[in-house]
C-alpha positions in Angstrom: 29.3 56.7 17.3 29.4 53.9 14.4 30.2 50.2 14.8 31.9 48.2 12.1 30.7 45.1 11.3 32.4 42.3 9.5 31.0 41.0 6.1 28.9 37.6 6.6 31.1 35.0 5.1 29.2 33.0 1.9 28.5 29.6 1.4 31.0 27.4 0.5 31.0 25.2 -2.4 30.9 22.3 -0.2 28.1 23.8 1.8 25.9 24.8 -1.3 26.3 21.3 -3.0 25.1 19.4 0.8 22.3 21.7 0.5 21.1 21.0 -3.3 22.1 17.3 -2.7 19.1 17.5 1.0 16.6 19.4 -1.3 17.2 16.8 -3.9 16.7 13.7 -1.5 13.5 15.7 -0.1 12.3 16.0 -3.4 13.0 12.5 -4.6 11.3 11.2 -1.4 8.2 13.3 -2.0 7.6 12.7 -5.5 6.1 9.1 -5.2 4.2 10.0 -2.5 2.8 12.9 -4.8 2.7 10.2 -7.6 0.6 7.9 -5.5 -2.0 10.3 -3.9 -2.7 11.4 -7.6 -3.3 7.6 -8.8 -5.4 7.2 -5.6 -7.6 10.1 -6.6 -7.6 8.7 -10.1 -8.3 5.6 -9.4 -11.2 6.9 -6.9 -12.6 8.8 -9.8 -12.3 5.8 -12.3 -14.3 3.6 -9.5 -17.0 6.6 -9.2 -17.5 6.1 -13.1 -18.0 2.4 -13.0 -20.5 3.1 -10.3 -22.3 5.6 -12.3 -22.6 3.2 -15.2 -23.8 0.1 -12.9 -26.7 2.3 -11.5 -27.3 3.3 -15.1 -27.8 -0.6 -16.1 -29.9 -0.7 -13.1 -32.0 2.2 -14.1 -32.4 0.9 -17.7 -33.7 -2.5 -15.9 -36.2 -0.5 -13.8 -37.6 1.0 -17.1 -37.6 -2.0 -19.3 -37.5 -4.8 -16.7 -34.0 -6.3 -18.4 -30.3 -5.4 -18.2 -29.5 -3.7 -21.4 -29.8 -5.0 -24.9 -26.4 -6.1 -26.8 -26.8 -7.7 -30.1 -25.2 -7.8 -33.8 -28.6 -7.5 -35.7 -28.1 -8.0 -39.3 -24.7 -7.8 -40.9 -23.1 -8.2 -37.6 -19.5 -7.4 -38.6 -19.9 -4.4 -40.9 -20.8 -0.9 -40.8 -24.3 -2.0 -42.7 -25.2 -4.0 -39.4 -28.2 -2.0 -37.1 -27.0 -3.9 -33.9 -26.7 -2.0 -30.8 -24.6 -2.4 -27.8 -25.6 -2.2 -24.4 -23.5 0.9 -23.5 -25.7 2.8 -26.2 -28.5 1.9 -24.4 -27.9 3.4 -21.2 -27.0 6.8 -22.7 -29.8 8.7 -21.5 -28.9 7.2 -17.9 -25.8 8.6 -17.8 -26.8 12.3 -18.8 -26.3 11.8 -22.5 -29.9 12.2 -23.6 -28.7 14.5 -26.7 -26.5 12.0 -28.1 -28.9 9.2 -27.9 -31.7 11.4 -29.7 -28.9 11.7 -32.3 -29.0 7.7 -33.2 -31.6 5.9 -35.4 -31.9 2.5 -34.3 -33.4 1.6 -37.6 -30.3 2.5 -39.7 -26.8 0.8 -39.8 -23.5 2.7 -38.5 -23.0 3.5 -42.1 -25.6 6.1 -41.6 -24.4 9.9 -41.4 -25.8 10.8 -37.8 -24.9 7.3 -36.6 -21.2 7.6 -37.9 -21.0 10.7 -36.1 -22.8 9.4 -32.9 -20.2 6.6 -32.7 -17.2 8.7 -32.7 -18.4 11.1 -30.2 -16.0 10.5 -26.9 -18.3 10.1 -23.7 -16.3 11.2 -20.8 -18.2 8.6 -18.4 -16.9 5.8 -20.6 -13.2 6.8 -20.1 -10.7 6.0 -17.0 -8.5 9.0 -16.0 -5.5 6.7 -15.6 -5.5 5.2 -19.2 -3.7 7.5 -21.4 -5.5 6.1 -24.5 -6.7 8.5 -27.2 -10.5 9.3 -27.1 -10.6 7.6 -30.9 -9.6 4.8 -32.5 -9.5 3.0 -35.6 -8.0 1.8 -38.6 -5.4 -0.3 -36.7 -6.9 -3.6 -37.8 -8.3 -5.0 -40.7 -10.4 -7.7 -38.9 -11.6 -9.8 -41.7 -13.0 -6.5 -43.5 -15.0 -5.7 -40.2 -16.1 -2.5 -39.2 -12.6 -1.9 -37.6 -11.0 -0.8 -41.6 -13.4 2.0 -42.1 -12.9 4.8 -39.8 -12.2 5.9 -36.1 -14.7 5.2 -33.5 -15.0 6.4 -29.9 -13.0 3.9 -27.3 -14.4 2.9 -23.8 -12.7 1.6 -21.1 -15.1 0.0 -19.2 -17.0 -3.2 -20.7 -19.7 -5.5 -19.5 -18.6 -9.1 -18.0 -19.7 -11.8 -20.4 -18.8 -14.2 -18.0 -16.1 -17.0 -17.1 -15.9 -19.3 -20.4 -13.8 -19.2 -22.9 -12.3 -21.0 -26.0 -9.4 -19.0 -28.3 -6.1 -17.9 -27.8 -4.3 -19.5 -25.0 -7.1 -20.4 -23.1 -9.3 -22.8 -24.8 -12.2 -25.3 -23.4 -12.4 -23.3 -20.3 -16.2 -24.9 -19.4 -18.3 -24.5 -15.8 -20.5 -26.6 -14.6 -23.6 -25.6 -13.0 -24.1 -22.3 -14.9 -25.9 -20.6 -17.8 -24.4 -22.2 -20.9 -23.6 -24.9 -18.4 -20.1 -26.8 -20.0 -20.4 -24.5 -23.0 -17.2 -22.7 -23.9 -18.4 -20.1 -26.2 -17.6 -17.4 -24.2 -18.5 -14.4 -26.9 -22.2 -15.3 -27.8 -23.0 -18.0 -25.1 -21.2 -16.2 -21.9 -22.2 -17.0 -18.6 -22.1 -13.9 -17.4 -24.3 -10.6 -17.5 -24.2 -9.4 -20.7 -22.1 -11.2 -23.6 -21.8 -10.7 -27.7 -24.8 -12.2 -29.0 -24.0 -12.6 -32.1 -26.3 -15.5 -32.8 -29.5 -14.0 -31.2 -30.3 -11.3 -28.6 -33.4 -12.8 -27.1 -32.0 -15.7 -25.5 -29.4 -13.9 -23.8 -31.6 -11.2 -22.4 -30.9 -10.8 -18.4 -32.8 -9.7 -15.5 -32.1 -9.4 -11.6 -33.9 -12.7 -11.0 -31.2 -15.0 -13.2 -28.5 -13.5 -10.8 -28.7 -16.2 -8.3 -25.2 -15.8 -7.0 -26.2 -12.9 -5.5 -25.7 -9.3 -6.5 -23.1 -8.2 -4.3 -20.7 -11.6 -5.3 -21.4 -11.3 -9.1 -19.3 -8.8 -11.7 -21.2 -6.7 -13.7 -18.2 -4.7 -15.2 -14.8 -4.2 -15.6 -12.1 -2.4 -17.0 -10.1 -2.7 -20.2 -7.2 -0.7 -21.9 -8.4 0.4 -25.8 -5.1 0.3 -27.3 -4.2 -3.1 -26.0 -7.0 -4.8 -27.4 -8.8 -3.4 -30.9 -12.3 -4.7 -30.2 -12.6 -1.7 -27.5 -15.3 1.0 -28.4 -18.8 2.0 -27.0 -21.0 1.7 -29.9 -20.4 -2.1 -31.4 -21.9 -4.9 -29.4 -18.6 -6.7 -30.2 -16.5 -4.4 -28.7 -18.2 -3.5 -25.3 -18.1 -6.6 -24.0 -15.0 -8.9 -22.2 -14.2 -12.2 -20.4 -12.9 -13.3 -17.3 -11.8 -16.8 -18.8 -8.8 -15.3 -19.5 -6.9 -14.2 -16.6 -7.0 -10.3 -15.4 -4.0 -8.2 -17.0 -2.9 -11.3 -18.5 -1.4 -10.0 -21.8 -0.4 -7.1 -20.0 1.9 -9.2 -18.0 3.4 -11.6 -20.9 3.7 -9.6 -24.1 4.4 -6.6 -25.9 0.9 -4.9 -25.9 2.0 -1.8 -27.7 2.9 -4.1 -30.6 0.0 -3.3 -32.9 0.1 -7.3 -34.0 -0.8 -8.2 -30.4 -3.6 -5.7 -30.0 -5.4 -7.3 -32.7 -5.2 -10.4 -31.1 -8.8 -10.7 -29.8 -8.6 -14.3 -29.0 -6.3 -13.4 -26.6 -7.0 -9.9 -25.3 -10.9 -10.3 -24.8 -10.4 -9.6 -21.4 -9.8 -7.4 -18.7 -7.0 -4.7 -18.4 -6.1 -1.9 -16.1 -3.3 1.1 -16.4 -3.8 0.6 -12.1 -1.2 -0.8 -10.4 -1.7 -4.4 -9.2 -5.2 -5.0 -10.4 -8.4 -3.6 -11.8 -11.5 -1.9 -10.6 -14.7 -4.2 -11.2 -18.4 -3.2 -10.7 -20.5 -5.5 -8.9 -24.1 -6.0 -10.0 -25.6 -4.4 -6.7 -23.9 -1.4 -7.8 -21.1 -1.3 -5.5 -17.0 -1.4 -7.1 -14.3 -3.1 -5.8 -10.6 -3.4 -6.9 -9.6 -6.8 -7.7 -5.6 -7.9 -7.6 -4.6 -9.4 -10.7 -3.2 -12.1 -8.4 -6.4 -13.4 -7.8 -7.0 -17.0 -7.8 -8.2 -18.2 -11.5 -11.0 -20.5 -10.6 -12.0 -17.7 -8.3 -12.0 -15.0 -10.8 -14.0 -16.9 -13.3 -16.5 -18.0 -11.1 -17.4 -14.4 -9.7 -17.9 -13.5 -13.4 -20.9 -16.2 -13.6 -24.5 -14.7 -12.6 -25.7 -18.6 -11.8 -23.1 -21.0 -10.9 -23.9 -21.7 -7.4 -20.3 -21.5 -6.1 -20.8 -19.8 -2.7 -17.8 -17.7 -3.2 -17.6 -14.0 -2.1 -15.6 -10.9 -3.6 -12.0 -10.8 -1.9 
């Protein structure tokens, strides 16, 4: 005996729209969580890279009894200069021995092998959150400097030059009781771990004993965004340091940094930036890494950038 079953009724248009709406709401609720999780992973990876770099600085110090050299050599602002950056010096300590071997320290940047090396992208120097291209150049005719001469490999990490500054919107920023006391030249006489050193690379050498504020309370390394500051590539001594004299994410908050004119404005951009929301990662001199909010008190921020301010402050 056969039974007859009625046809199963289909979804009505209203029911279908309700289901689609619910699915859309669930996706909308889930997407921010997924994006947040991905950014948390990228920020953690960024932190790990910074830790590798600071530990490489430690290894350099262990080998040479000082922190890496960073100086202009001769003809500092052109491709005929034979200066070196501190980032170049640590290449053997971040598993970049092959790249280091290609560099001829007695020859200028215009040397063929050195030019190729300067255009080599080093993954350790790149933050995974930043969308900047691996190479940057031809964006600024900086008074005839190297920026007019080609493409160069960028870095998202710069050494902390200090908390003093005297250009752009933040002039005459001086700090008492520190290295280069009451001096506002944060480029060549920065009171932090490593500064530009155009004047001389001898008097600004730093050793662990110079960090009198404590290695766990002193910045060594911070983040930057290359497309927002043309002075940002790992080969050059003038493009691998930044200052805390300018507030964290300052130009990011106040100006359109996608404008190439603003990217050239080093007096206001020679500072620390991040694509991470709300702040940036900083490597400390003890090898640890911490996230600093961009709402940090400016006085505290500058004090954490000095190596011998004796302010008695701690990382928040």
